[in-house]
N, C-alpha and C positions, 0 to 999 in steps of 0.2 A: 467440515461438513460440505462445503462447496464441491470438493473433490468427489464425495459420495453422490451428490446430486448429479454431477456431470457424468459419473460412471453409470448410475442407475437410469437416468433420463426420465423414466416413468416409474412411480413408486407410491406406496402408501406411507403414512407416518411411521407405522411399525417397521416397515422395511428400511426406511431411512435411519431410524434409531438403531436397528440391528447392524446395519452396514457401517455406520459412523461411530457407534458406541456412546451415544449421547442420550439424554433423557427426552421424553416427549415434550415437556414444557420448554426446554432449551430449543428443540427442533421447531416448535411452533413459533417461538420468538424470532428464530432465524428466517423462517419461511414467510412471515408476515410482510416485511419490507420487500422481499423478492416478488411476492404476488402483487403488491401495490405498484412495483416498478415494471411489471409485465414480464419478468424473467421466468416466473413459474405460473402455471395455470392449475386451478383445482377443479375437479369434477366429482360429483357424487351420483352414481347410478345404482342406487339400492344398497350397495355394500359400503365399505369404508371409503373415505375420500381418497381419490387418486390424484396425485400431483404429477405434472409433466413439465419438463424443462422446455421453455419456449425460446429463450434467447441465451445462448452460451457465450459468456463473457470471456472465455479463455481460462487459463490456469488460476487467475486471481479472482476472488469473489468480487462482484460489483461493489463499488464504493458508493453506497447510497444511504440516504436518511431513512428513518423509520417509516416515512410515508412514500418511499420508493423513488424519491427524487435524487438525481446525481449530486453528490457532495461537491462543494466548491473546494478546490485544492487550497491547502494552507500555504504559508510563505515558504516553508522548506520544500514542499512538493513543487511549487512554481519555480523556485531557484534550481532544484535538481533537474527539472525538465529544460530550463533555459541553459544550464551549463552543458547539457548533452548536445544541444543544438549549436550553441556558440563555440564550444570547444576551447577557444582562447578568449579571455575577457578581462576587463578591469572591473572593479567594484561598481563603478558608474554604469557600465554596460549591463551588469547583472541586475542592478536596481531598476533600470528601465525595462529590461526584458521580463523580469519577474514581478514587476509592480510591487516592489517592497521598499523598505527604508534602508539607508546606507548602513546604519549600525547593525541591523539584522543580517544583512549580506556579509559584512565584515566578520561578524561572529561565526556565521555558518561556514564561510570560507576558511577561517582559521582552524576550525575543528575538522573539516573535511581534508584540509592539507595535512594535519597531524595524523589522520586516519589513512592517508594514502590515496584518496580519491582525486585530489588536486595536487599540482605542483605549482610553485610560485617562483617567478623570476622578477624581482623588483615589484612593480605594482600590477603585473600581468599574471593571471592564473591560467593554468592549462588543465583541462579535464583529462584524467588518466583513463583512457578507453578500456584497458584490460580490467579495471576495477568497476566497470559498469555491471552491477549485479542484477539489475532489473528495473522495473518501472517505479517501485516505491522508493521515495527519498530516504536516505539514511537519516535517523533522528538524533539530534544532539539532545541528550537528556541530562538533567541535573538530579542526582540522587547522592547527596553528600559530596559528590565530585562530578565534574563533567565527564560524560561518556558519549561515544558515537555508536549507535545501534543500527545494524543493517536489517531492515524488515524482510528483505528478500532472502537472506541466508539465515536469519534468526540468531545472529551472533553479535556480541559486542566486539567492534573492530578497533576501538581505541579507548583507553590506553591498551597497549599490547600485552601488558601483564595480565589483563582480564580477557584478552581475545582468545587465549588458548583453551 
């Protein structure tokens, strides 16, 4: 829906629903936090409410709460950002940079290494630049078994048997 908003820039609820293929109630729920955060402005001049994009956040929808405030990044997101800056690091470097605990950092590095985002030599990890798929941190998920899901590509990248 964010893509539709960026494309239309100025729209009614009906136009947004037609363009994105979603229901009016879903669209209202999506627009509410965007208005609270100042990304969208609504005006009513006698006819239907007209919404206008005020702040374009780029290709990815703003990561905001229901009241429009920016969400605080979780541990995986902070580690992902730190890895991209540090490039080569030890677990102790990552825990300091990402303000996380050692066990969480070890766990995340283990699965990102298995998924190909990191390489390790001894206790040093190297960020694999060619696998930088975007701003969203790959998620290590537990659903009967551990998986690594890349939110930028929409794919399970580890284990490889499920990545195809």
